[in-house]
LOMIPA-940135 format. One record per residue (C-alpha): residue number from 1; residue in three letters; x, y negated, z. Coordinates in Angstrom, 3 decimals, always signed. Last residue first. Layout:
REM residues N
  nr rest        X        Y        Z
 NUM  ALA        X        Y        Z
...
This chain:
REM residues 293
  nr rest        X        Y        Z
 293  SER  +24.067  -27.986   +3.355
 292  GLY  +24.618  -26.279   +0.017
 291  ASP  +24.297  -29.480   -2.035
 290  GLU  +20.970  -28.265   -3.391
 289  ASP  +19.559  -27.854   +0.111
 288  LYS  +19.966  -24.664   +2.120
 287  PHE  +16.976  -22.795   +3.515
 286  TRP  +17.532  -19.645   +5.604
 285  ASP  +15.928  -21.008   +8.774
 284  PRO  +12.689  -21.839   +7.014
 283  THR  +11.505  -25.480   +7.189
 282  ARG   +8.249  -25.656   +9.132
 281  PHE   +4.977  -26.375   +7.322
 280  SER   +2.428  -28.382   +9.263
 279  GLY   -0.055  -27.965  +12.089
 278  GLY   -3.358  -26.322  +12.926
 277  TYR   -3.334  -23.966   +9.961
 276  MET   -6.459  -25.437   +8.321
 275  PRO   -5.188  -28.869   +9.357
 274  LEU   -2.067  -28.686   +7.188
 273  GLU   -0.470  -32.122   +7.549
 272  VAL   +2.526  -32.601   +5.268
 271  THR   +5.711  -34.009   +6.813
 270  SER   +7.157  -30.554   +7.545
 269  GLY   +6.788  -29.659   +3.876
 268  TYR   +9.288  -32.230   +2.630
 267  ARG  +12.609  -30.406   +2.218
 266  ALA  +11.429  -26.806   +2.520
 265  LEU   +8.473  -27.419   +0.229
 264  GLN  +10.637  -29.155   -2.355
 263  THR  +13.281  -26.450   -2.360
 262  TRP  +10.633  -23.737   -2.469
 261  PRO   +8.780  -25.377   -5.366
 260  ARG  +11.838  -25.863   -7.591
 259  ASN  +10.578  -26.116  -11.177
 258  ILE  +12.975  -26.857  -14.058
 257  GLY  +15.650  -24.292  -14.944
 256  ALA  +12.935  -21.984  -16.275
 255  SER  +12.060  -21.561  -12.593
 254  GLY  +14.297  -23.960  -10.698
 253  TYR  +17.978  -24.586  -10.098
 252  ARG  +18.329  -23.606   -6.440
 251  ARG  +15.291  -21.374   -6.001
 250  VAL  +15.871  -19.711   -9.361
 249  ARG  +19.550  -19.113   -8.694
 248  THR  +19.023  -17.679   -5.202
 247  VAL  +16.264  -15.389   -6.457
 246  ALA  +18.470  -14.375   -9.391
 245  ASP  +21.091  -13.307   -6.847
 244  LEU  +18.651  -10.532   -6.035
 243  ASP  +19.210   -8.912   -9.409
 242  LEU  +16.593   -6.145   -9.480
 241  VAL  +17.521   -2.951  -11.298
 240  ASP  +14.418   -1.252  -12.647
 239  VAL  +12.795   +2.169  -12.861
 238  LEU   +9.029   +2.285  -13.354
 237  ALA   +8.081   +5.952  -13.129
 236  GLU   +4.845   +6.833  -14.868
 235  GLU   +1.624   +8.776  -14.300
 234  GLY   -1.263   +7.515  -16.375
 233  HIS   -2.902   +4.088  -16.733
 232  GLY   -0.204   +2.091  -18.488
 231  ALA   +2.785   +0.636  -16.678
 230  GLN   +4.026   -2.942  -16.627
 229  GLN   +7.651   -4.021  -16.646
 228  ARG   +9.566   -7.280  -16.352
 227  VAL   +6.463   -9.425  -15.910
 226  THR   +7.634  -13.027  -15.657
 225  GLY   +6.660  -14.992  -12.552
 224  GLU   +9.990  -16.797  -12.263
 223  PRO  +11.025  -14.615   -9.305
 222  ASP  +10.575  -11.432  -11.403
 221  VAL   +7.462   -9.259  -11.639
 220  VAL   +7.462   -5.446  -11.598
 219  ALA   +4.053   -4.035  -12.435
 218  SER   +1.802   -1.040  -11.891
 217  GLN   -0.972   -0.828  -14.476
 216  GLY   -2.554   +2.250  -12.865
 215  VAL   -6.349   +2.465  -12.747
 214  GLY   -6.485   +4.527   -9.584
 213  ALA   -6.951   +8.123   -8.415
 212  PRO   -7.848   +9.228  -11.962
 211  ALA   -5.600   +7.688  -13.136
 210  ALA   -2.325   +6.511  -11.636
 209  ALA   -2.058   +4.842   -8.225
 208  ASN   -0.734   +1.283   -8.095
 207  VAL   +2.799   -0.012   -7.524
 206  ASN   +3.179   -3.789   -7.206
 205  VAL   +6.855   -4.735   -7.060
 204  VAL   +6.997   -8.518   -6.556
 203  TYR  +10.335  -10.297   -6.967
 202  VAL  +10.519  -13.651   -5.217
 201  GLN  +10.241  -17.304   -6.265
 200  ASN   +7.328  -18.146   -3.940
 199  THR   +5.128  -19.764   -6.595
 198  GLY   +6.337  -17.424   -9.323
 197  ALA   +6.145  -14.114   -7.459
 196  ASN   +2.780  -14.824   -5.847
 195  ALA   +1.384  -16.119   -9.155
 194  ARG   +2.578  -13.087  -11.094
 193  ALA   +1.203  -10.660   -8.507
 192  CYS   -2.026  -12.693   -8.292
 191  VAL   -2.576  -12.412  -12.061
 190  LEU   -1.923   -8.685  -11.764
 189  GLU   -4.477   -8.443   -8.969
 188  MET   -7.030  -10.298  -11.103
 187  GLU   -6.575   -7.756  -13.888
 186  ARG   -7.049   -4.944  -11.374
 185  ASP  -10.478   -6.375  -10.591
 184  ARG  -11.991   -3.589  -12.692
 183  THR  -11.827   -1.031   -9.888
 182  THR   -9.688   +1.937   -8.845
 181  THR   -7.023   +0.037   -6.954
 180  LEU   -4.684   +1.745   -4.517
 179  THR   -1.657   -0.503   -4.035
 178  PRO   +1.823   -0.384   -2.557
 177  GLN   +3.290   -3.930   -2.512
 176  ILE   +7.072   -4.185   -2.171
 175  VAL   +8.062   -7.851   -1.896
 174  VAL  +11.629   -8.738   -2.897
 173  GLU  +13.598  -11.811   -1.816
 172  ALA  +12.085  -11.895   +1.665
 171  GLY  +13.438  -14.666   +3.890
 170  LEU  +10.721  -14.980   +6.530
 169  TRP   +9.308  -17.900   +4.534
 168  ALA   +9.140  -15.563   +1.544
 167  LEU   +7.090  -13.119   +3.622
 166  GLN   +4.849  -15.951   +4.813
 165  ARG   +4.246  -17.200   +1.266
 164  VAL   +3.699  -13.600   +0.156
 163  THR   +0.819  -13.152   +2.570
 162  GLU   -0.598  -16.682   +2.797
 161  PRO   -1.579  -16.547   -0.861
 160  PHE   -4.366  -14.043   -0.053
 159  SER   -5.249  -11.761   -2.955
 158  GLY   -1.911   -9.977   -2.535
 157  ASP   -3.007   -8.576   +0.822
 156  TYR   -5.583   -6.565   -1.152
 155  CYS   -2.888   -3.990   -2.081
 154  ILE   -0.412   -3.687   +0.792
 153  ALA   +2.455   -6.053   +1.594
 152  LEU   +6.017   -5.416   +2.775
 151  GLY   +8.974   -7.788   +2.571
 150  VAL  +12.551   -6.995   +1.559
 149  ARG  +15.742   -8.823   +2.537
 148  GLY  +19.024   -8.523   +0.706
 147  VAL  +21.788   -6.330   -0.673
 146  ASP  +24.819   -6.038   +1.637
 145  PRO  +22.668   -4.200   +4.197
 144  ILE  +19.043   -3.607   +3.184
 143  ASP  +17.142   -5.893   +5.524
 142  PHE  +13.546   -5.649   +6.676
 141  VAL  +10.467   -7.866   +6.498
 140  THR   +7.083   -7.700   +8.240
 139  PHE   +3.929   -9.790   +8.482
 138  GLY   +1.548  -10.180  +11.398
 137  THR   -1.898   -9.388  +12.835
 136  GLY   -3.008   -6.069  +11.388
 135  PRO   -6.612   -5.472  +10.375
 134  THR   -8.342   -2.326  +11.701
 133  ALA   -9.040   +0.258   +9.004
 132  LYS  -12.593   +0.586   +7.665
 131  GLU  -12.030   -0.349   +4.024
 130  TYR  -15.236   -1.197   +2.172
 129  PRO  -16.297   -4.447   +3.871
 128  GLN  -13.526   -5.409   +3.532
 127  TRP  -10.400   -4.543   +1.567
 126  PRO   -8.013   -4.629   +4.522
 125  PHE   -6.168   -7.967   +4.913
 124  VAL   -3.423   -7.730   +7.539
 123  LYS   -2.200   -4.290   +6.515
 122  ARG   -0.077   -2.951   +9.371
 121  TYR   +3.633   -3.128   +8.555
 120  ARG   +6.248   -0.816  +10.027
 119  ALA   +9.915   -1.437   +9.328
 118  VAL  +13.281   +0.244   +9.963
 117  ILE  +11.986   +3.774  +10.543
 116  GLU  +15.334   +5.555  +10.635
 115  GLY  +16.364   +8.537   +8.527
 114  GLU  +19.896   +7.401   +7.712
 113  PRO  +18.785   +6.661   +4.146
 112  SER  +16.440   +4.055   +5.702
 111  ILE  +12.667   +4.441   +5.986
 110  ALA  +10.259   +1.564   +5.322
 109  LEU   +6.652   +2.066   +6.333
 108  ALA   +3.282   +0.714   +5.261
 107  THR   +0.365   +0.999   +7.670
 106  ASN   -3.397   +1.074   +7.173
 105  PHE   -4.416   +0.865  +10.830
 104  VAL   -6.541   +3.123  +13.033
 103  ARG   -7.518   +2.146  +16.575
 102  GLY   -7.155   +4.820  +19.260
 101  ASP   -5.470   +2.651  +21.899
 100  GLU   -2.082   +4.284  +21.264
  99  ALA   -2.343   +3.447  +17.572
  98  ARG   -3.435   +5.894  +14.904
  97  GLU   -1.736   +5.084  +11.618
  96  PHE   -3.456   +5.783   +8.305
  95  VAL   -0.519   +5.954   +5.964
  94  SER   +1.037   +3.618   +3.431
  93  GLY   +3.051   +3.817   +0.237
  92  PRO   +6.214   +5.770   +0.907
  91  VAL   +8.699   +2.859   +1.078
  90  LEU  +11.761   +5.105   +1.056
  89  TRP  +15.426   +4.101   +1.030
  88  LEU  +17.296   +6.988   -0.463
  87  GLY  +20.099   +9.350   +0.601
  86  THR  +18.095  +12.295   -0.742
  85  GLU  +18.272  +14.590   +2.292
  84  VAL  +18.391  +11.720   +4.796
  83  ALA  +15.317  +10.083   +3.243
  82  LEU  +13.532  +13.453   +3.156
  81  ALA  +14.242  +14.014   +6.866
  80  CYS  +12.892  +10.561   +7.716
  79  LEU   +9.755  +11.207   +5.696
  78  ARG   +9.140  +14.538   +7.370
  77  ASP   +9.500  +13.020  +10.848
  76  THR   +7.301  +10.145   +9.677
  75  VAL   +4.470  +12.546   +8.931
  74  PRO   +4.830  +14.485  +12.199
  73  GLY   +4.905  +11.372  +14.405
  72  PRO   +6.488   +7.989  +14.833
  71  VAL   +4.072   +6.464  +14.102
  70  THR   +0.950   +8.419  +15.072
  69  THR   -1.216   +9.978  +12.401
  68  ALA   -4.664   +9.358  +10.948
  67  VAL   -5.706  +12.239   +8.688
  66  GLN   -9.022  +13.160  +10.306
  65  GLU   -9.995   +9.610  +11.292
  64  MET   -9.561   +8.379   +7.734
  63  TRP  -11.490  +11.377   +6.408
  62  GLY  -14.510  +10.719   +8.616
  61  ALA  -16.872  +12.859   +6.563
  60  PRO  -15.104  +14.752   +3.805
  59  ALA  -15.222  +12.852   +0.519
  58  PRO  -17.444  +13.181   -2.535
  57  GLY  -16.391  +10.767   -3.718
  56  LEU  -17.082   +7.591   -5.668
  55  LEU  -13.633   +6.105   -5.023
  54  PRO  -11.841   +9.363   -5.811
  53  GLY   -9.997  +11.104   -2.952
  52  GLU   -7.388   +9.793   -0.514
  51  ALA   -4.507  +12.151   +0.102
  50  ALA   -3.295  +10.282   +3.213
  49  LEU   +0.190  +10.685   +1.747
  48  LEU   -0.766   +8.443   -1.175
  47  LEU   -2.345   +5.840   +1.092
  46  GLU   -1.000   +2.945   -1.029
  45  PRO   +1.048   +3.859   -4.065
  44  VAL   +4.706   +5.003   -4.193
  43  THR   +8.142   +3.486   -3.495
  42  VAL  +11.686   +4.692   -4.089
  41  LEU  +14.787   +2.706   -3.151
  40  ARG  +18.453   +3.224   -4.066
  39  VAL  +18.267   +4.273   -7.715
  38  HIS  +21.691   +4.873   -9.313
  37  PRO  +21.173   +8.646   -9.376
  36  PHE  +18.207   +8.342  -11.768
  35  LEU  +17.201  +11.842  -12.869
  34  GLU  +18.257  +13.741   -9.729
  33  ARG  +17.069  +11.133   -7.229
  32  THR  +13.797  +10.759   -9.129
  31  ALA  +13.342  +14.534   -9.138
  30  ARG  +13.853  +14.616   -5.359
  29  VAL  +11.265  +11.865   -4.883
  28  GLN   +8.836  +13.669   -7.178
  27  ASP   +9.311  +16.953   -5.305
  26  ALA   +8.670  +15.191   -1.992
  25  PHE   +5.469  +13.619   -3.343
  24  ARG   +4.108  +16.880   -4.759
  23  THR   +4.858  +18.780   -1.555
  22  TRP   +3.266  +16.023   +0.540
  21  THR   +0.177  +15.985   -1.655
  20  ALA   -0.201  +19.759   -1.305
  19  GLU   -0.034  +19.376   +2.470
  18  THR   -2.364  +16.357   +2.586
  17  ASP   -5.139  +17.986   +0.599
  16  HIS   -8.093  +15.590   +0.395
  15  PRO   -7.415  +14.735   -3.250
  14  VAL   -4.010  +15.953   -4.493
  13  PRO   -2.345  +12.560   -4.546
  12  THR   -1.559  +10.485   -7.630
  11  THR   +1.451   +8.793   -9.230
  10  GLN   +2.815   +5.448  -10.340
   9  LEU   +6.312   +5.953   -8.943
   8  ALA   +8.122   +2.650   -8.415
   7  ALA  +11.832   +3.408   -8.744
   6  ILE  +14.239   +0.755   -7.522
   5  ALA  +17.816   -0.338   -8.148
   4  LEU  +18.665   -3.253   -5.859
   3  THR  +21.385   -5.619   -7.013
   2  ARG  +23.513   -8.240   -5.286
   1  MET  +26.144   -9.466   -7.749
């Protein structure tokens, strides 16, 4: 059995204090390691380490520019050291990343227990017109050896079906989606999380910030679109053990033993014209038909 034990920490930053936020985050990661020694991966909300303040402010002028960091850089050096110390995979929400050309991206990272940055994903769909970060241009997956493949998405990305469809096409079996939602459209995001999981037959781990930084309601959704866990509004740790072989089972035999959208799409999708994408669906490299061929 291929399993991935995760902890999604629905937590908050110390507003506009990156050093205090880092201390709080590192202590929470260490506490998670101590309390739940079977956990292999810890994730937290979007922009936690950027110490974003409340939606309605007040906020220091140009906060994004002030806290933007290079990758690699001082923030990732700390993250890599913490991963080595705890022996954990870390998906530490996202950071404001300053690129070499000066542009700033909202970037999710994956850090291995060996202290390596194994994935960097720049949010393709910033929450416009409110979010000022530059949009990324591609999607990212990474492998956890002997376990499976994980995809990265950030918050508003989940409102676009292309995001998780592309990650699943790249072979993702789990999508980690750090989120920072403070508004009443959280219900729609949860609907999208279930739809993205069910239609692509992947796990979706959507971890939002706790009140007052966000409205909480983090969720873990299985590859049949069923909510395994959903948090309230305050600080919580969602600990779960994801059975990645369930993704294989569901794709082969169908959600509820009936529906096999990925099998059908992989088998026939290349014959369907998709003019909005300038072509047609291409069968993913990992696909095997029902007979195992």
